[in-house]
KOLDREN-683532 format. One record per residue: x, y, z of N, C-alpha, C in turn. Coordinates in steps of 0.001 Angstrom, whole numbers, plus 500000, padded with zeros to 6 digits. Last residue first. Layout:
REM residues N
SITE    nxx    nyy    nzz   caxx   cayy   cazz    cxx    cyy    czz
SITE      X      Y      Z      X      Y      Z      X      Y      Z
...
***
This chain:
REM residues 159
SITE    nxx    nyy    nzz   caxx   cayy   cazz    cxx    cyy    czz
SITE 467015 497970 459002 467554 497681 457662 468713 498553 457389
SITE 465795 496489 461958 466599 497546 461326 467075 497083 459963
SITE 464575 494458 463282 463773 495202 462323 464547 496275 461593
SITE 466589 493473 464923 465940 492588 463970 465165 493351 462921
SITE 467340 495535 466662 468248 495160 465578 467544 494308 464516
SITE 465519 495884 468745 465380 496707 467547 466253 496246 466396
SITE 465091 492604 470183 465073 494050 470209 465010 494678 468831
SITE 467008 489865 469004 466171 490457 470040 466185 491952 469854
SITE 466899 488114 465923 467518 489105 466808 466511 489514 467861
SITE 467622 485739 463514 466762 486093 464642 467511 487020 465579
SITE 468821 486955 460361 468996 486187 461592 468034 486668 462669
SITE 466543 487146 457597 467547 487777 458466 467653 486970 459747
SITE 464724 486301 455633 465817 485412 456062 466903 486111 456864
SITE 463768 489490 454378 463622 488042 454441 464895 487377 454930
SITE 464213 492168 454021 463754 491737 455338 463671 490220 455467
SITE 465142 492425 451332 465942 492915 452461 465516 492304 453784
SITE 464442 489403 449485 464125 490781 449886 464916 491146 451141
SITE 467114 487518 448012 465992 487618 448943 465683 489086 449216
SITE 467892 487336 444616 468251 487840 445937 466998 487942 446782
SITE 467511 486814 442064 467508 485655 442957 467820 486059 444393
SITE 466449 488130 439319 466501 488564 440713 466363 487343 441619
SITE 468571 486928 436641 467268 487168 437277 467461 487553 438746
SITE 471605 488691 435617 470709 487557 435786 469397 487931 436446
SITE 473769 490292 435123 472480 490617 434506 471474 489503 434606
SITE 476188 490132 436313 475890 489123 435295 474536 489343 434634
SITE 476132 492425 437981 477276 492170 437088 476923 491186 435991
SITE 473756 492071 439426 473899 493233 438545 475017 493000 437534
SITE 474388 489771 440870 473267 489750 439937 473393 490896 438943
SITE 476466 490786 442463 476740 489699 441522 475643 489641 440463
SITE 475059 492655 443993 476140 493108 443108 476471 492052 442073
SITE 473357 490915 445391 472801 491954 444517 473850 492410 443510
SITE 475269 489478 446835 474397 488777 445877 473794 489774 444887
SITE 476292 491531 448408 477190 490860 447451 476371 490096 446404
SITE 474064 492106 449982 474539 493103 449023 475489 492483 448006
SITE 474005 489710 451470 472889 490057 450595 473317 491089 449555
SITE 476363 489937 452922 476206 488825 451979 475080 489125 450992
SITE 475698 492162 454481 476814 492248 453542 476712 491144 452493
SITE 473603 491078 456027 473364 492215 455143 474456 492323 454078
SITE 474953 489050 457488 473837 488728 456595 473611 489841 455579
SITE 476782 490607 458911 477261 489551 458017 476183 489190 457003
SITE 475025 492162 460463 475878 492795 459456 476392 491769 458440
SITE 473963 490128 462105 473092 490912 461238 473897 491576 460120
SITE 476290 489305 463442 475543 488352 462609 474624 489093 461642
SITE 476923 491671 464812 477855 491126 463828 477141 490160 462889
SITE 474779 491857 466572 474957 492900 465561 475886 492411 464451
SITE 475339 489584 468099 474081 489680 467357 474190 490719 466245
SITE 477803 490326 469185 477729 489137 468328 476439 489146 467494
SITE 477009 492518 470719 477917 492720 469593 477892 491528 468639
SITE 475440 491214 472648 474830 492223 471769 475698 492469 470540
SITE 477445 489637 473829 476281 489007 473197 475628 489982 472217
SITE 479113 491662 474835 479629 490731 473827 478476 490057 473098
SITE 477505 492820 476768 477909 493612 475604 478393 492708 474475
SITE 477401 490713 478592 476171 491159 477946 476487 491972 476688
SITE 480102 490693 479343 479527 489504 478705 478230 489865 477981
SITE 480281 493175 480614 481027 492959 479372 480452 491761 478621
SITE 478743 492616 482866 478298 493645 481927 479000 493493 480584
SITE 480380 490706 484067 479036 490318 483637 478481 491334 482634
SITE 482586 492304 484685 482752 491201 483738 481389 490744 483203
SITE 481469 493924 486636 481881 494520 485358 482048 493434 484298
SITE 481083 492030 488641 479933 492775 488102 480274 493372 486740
SITE 483755 491288 489074 482793 490295 488595 481558 490985 487992
SITE 484828 493705 490036 485311 493145 488767 484354 492102 488207
SITE 483388 493980 492423 483350 495051 491416 483760 494498 490053
SITE 484207 491592 493675 482793 491800 493341 482648 492895 492279
SITE 486921 492114 494135 486539 491011 493249 485098 491180 492791
SITE 486661 494171 495981 487271 494441 494678 486901 493362 493672
SITE 485493 492798 498131 484777 493919 497499 485335 494214 496111
SITE 487554 490966 498677 486214 490487 498344 485432 491587 497625
SITE 489789 492591 499343 489807 491766 498128 488415 491279 497728
SITE 490371 494186 501448 489251 494596 500592 489109 493717 499351
SITE 492653 493347 502634 491413 493156 503395 490181 493523 502576
SITE 494812 494168 501071 494206 492857 500839 492893 492635 501578
SITE 494352 497797 500784 495076 496541 500878 494217 495298 500717
SITE 493516 500343 500344 493313 499808 501696 493942 498430 501878
SITE 493852 500776 497671 494767 501461 498587 494645 500942 500014
SITE 491647 499402 496692 493006 498898 496423 494012 499504 497395
SITE 489579 501127 497331 489684 499836 498022 491083 499247 497859
SITE 490130 503160 495494 490145 503450 496931 490280 502165 497735
SITE 489792 501777 493074 491105 502351 493412 491205 502637 494910
SITE 487035 501158 493207 488028 500092 493141 489402 500612 493580
SITE 485984 503760 493173 485707 502866 494307 486750 501762 494353
SITE 486897 504594 490669 487334 505296 491877 487117 504427 493109
SITE 485511 502841 489015 486976 502803 489023 487523 503492 490273
SITE 482941 503708 489524 483320 502341 489909 484841 502203 489967
SITE 483178 506314 488413 482815 506138 489826 483186 504744 490332
SITE 483655 505786 485725 484724 506383 486540 484428 506174 488023
SITE 482346 502649 484553 482166 504039 484968 483313 504523 485861
SITE 483759 500806 481963 483542 500852 483406 483393 502321 483802
SITE 484142 500402 479200 483035 501242 479680 482749 501144 481174
SITE 486430 499303 478418 485278 498401 478478 484098 499083 479167
SITE 488199 501342 478744 487923 500916 477370 486733 499963 477310
SITE 488400 501326 481523 487701 502439 480865 487319 502061 479439
SITE 489914 499008 481882 488586 499121 482491 487771 500222 481807
SITE 492248 499717 480468 491455 498560 480053 490036 498650 480613
SITE 493144 501849 482024 492821 502073 480617 491931 500941 480092
SITE 493678 500520 484431 492640 501548 484378 492180 501789 482938
SITE 495823 498899 483559 494603 498291 484082 493443 499297 483989
SITE 497686 500879 482915 497208 499978 481864 495905 499303 482297
SITE 498075 501905 485462 497446 502758 484451 496946 501915 483277
SITE 499377 499726 486686 498100 500198 487204 497363 501033 486149
SITE 501758 499584 485169 500844 498434 485230 499447 498873 485679
SITE 502834 502181 485697 502552 501741 484328 501541 500592 484328
SITE 503299 502093 488434 502320 503046 487902 501877 502606 486508
SITE 505342 500184 488380 504082 499871 489072 502971 500806 488603
SITE 507298 501641 487069 506762 500439 486412 505435 500042 487060
SITE 506487 505158 487651 507241 503918 487861 506640 502781 487034
SITE 506753 508485 486399 505952 507293 486647 506843 506057 486747
SITE 507217 511621 487417 507995 510467 486975 507236 509219 487400
SITE 506433 515047 486769 506030 513701 487189 506988 512661 486616
SITE 508679 517717 487570 507894 516954 486592 507592 515559 487120
SITE 510404 518994 489257 508983 519033 489580 508090 518260 488620
SITE 513080 518661 488922 512490 519809 488242 510972 519918 488471
SITE 513527 516252 490189 514005 517487 490834 513388 518744 490208
SITE 510418 514466 489659 511856 514666 489451 512251 515969 490149
SITE 507999 512876 491765 508452 513994 490926 509969 513992 490808
SITE 505430 510347 491917 506717 510923 492295 507155 511994 491308
SITE 501926 511010 491973 503085 510434 491308 504355 511132 491799
SITE 499189 510154 493994 500161 511183 493579 501474 510546 493108
SITE 497399 507402 492488 497951 508081 493655 498952 509132 493193
SITE 494752 507512 490307 496195 507313 490412 496642 508066 491661
SITE 492203 508207 490942 492418 506902 490317 493892 506516 490366
SITE 491739 510767 491968 492104 509684 492880 492245 508313 492262
SITE 491369 512920 490357 490163 512291 490893 490457 511053 491736
SITE 494051 513587 489668 493214 514564 490386 491991 513908 491034
SITE 494858 511354 488218 495526 511673 489478 494638 512598 490318
SITE 493161 511583 486021 493113 510371 486845 493779 510612 488199
SITE 494113 514069 485047 492741 513934 485532 492625 512716 486446
SITE 496663 513340 484207 496512 514356 485263 495118 514270 485891
SITE 495921 511500 482205 496731 511064 483347 496615 512056 484506
SITE 494533 513201 480459 493819 512110 481131 494601 511615 482340
SITE 496669 514856 479606 495517 515443 480302 494753 514365 481087
SITE 498204 513053 478223 498750 513614 479456 497614 514233 480278
SITE 496103 510335 477066 496711 511658 476930 497293 512097 478264
SITE 496934 506880 476430 496120 507936 477031 496776 509276 476725
SITE 498512 504732 475838 497480 505106 474888 496499 506124 475452
SITE 500663 504059 477402 499335 503596 477819 498223 503919 476834
SITE 502878 505214 476186 502906 503792 476543 501511 503243 476782
SITE 502072 507917 476025 502300 507142 474806 502262 505643 475087
SITE 501998 508543 478770 500797 508690 477947 500923 507858 476670
SITE 504669 508153 479416 503651 507279 480011 502363 507345 479196
SITE 505865 510213 477983 506191 508824 477629 505177 507849 478227
SITE 504633 512429 479270 504491 512217 477824 504779 510764 477452
SITE 505486 512174 481888 504051 512093 481600 503817 511839 480112
SITE 508335 509959 481978 507730 511297 481990 506242 511127 481691
SITE 509259 507207 483990 508653 507708 482754 508107 509118 482951
SITE 512432 506982 485756 511024 506699 485507 510544 507369 484239
SITE 514511 508958 487909 514293 507855 486982 512798 507661 486794
SITE 514252 510868 489818 514709 511310 488503 514555 510214 487461
SITE 512255 511547 492311 512560 510391 491483 512965 510890 490103
SITE 511639 512352 495547 512261 512855 494329 512735 511647 493531
SITE 508614 512137 497266 509820 511436 496849 510345 512045 495555
SITE 506171 513227 497828 507354 513993 498188 508657 513359 497746
SITE 504263 511355 497239 504404 512497 496343 505669 513298 496627
SITE 504235 509623 499407 504868 509188 498176 505140 510359 497240
SITE 502665 510197 501466 503938 510903 501437 504714 510585 500159
SITE 500585 508453 501370 500347 509760 500763 501641 510574 500701
SITE 501817 505183 500559 501526 506235 501521 501326 507540 500787
SITE 500532 502198 499142 501314 503427 499056 500884 504410 500122
SITE 500845 498833 500000 500000 500000 500000 500896 501237 500000
***
């Protein structure tokens, strides 16, 4: 567990904010924001006052980036980060946050797979139309709405 005094450590080695941003695929602004809202503990500074990120910071920021890329709300990330700072005694709560998020991702994957199947069908139909136009043959293409994959919700009726 890191102490709040960590910010006072002078660290000339490590990653600058620019290099950390490039490594993690975030912007320097986002890194500063994450620090300001408590997702990242205060980062060590070089003698010139510039931030210097450690390998541990790099791993944590990559984790945060992954959670954000999967649409985890900032509030949940803040809760997780606060629990992380409290140590192993919070492992059950942290695991629950991750399990809940994993379940949400699983639902997103199902929806994406359904959308992918619909797109695959539509693209195949357009290829048949294009083939018919090229050879000038009879209309053997199914109507737009026929034989589309079964979908839940609005995707099934979308053209």
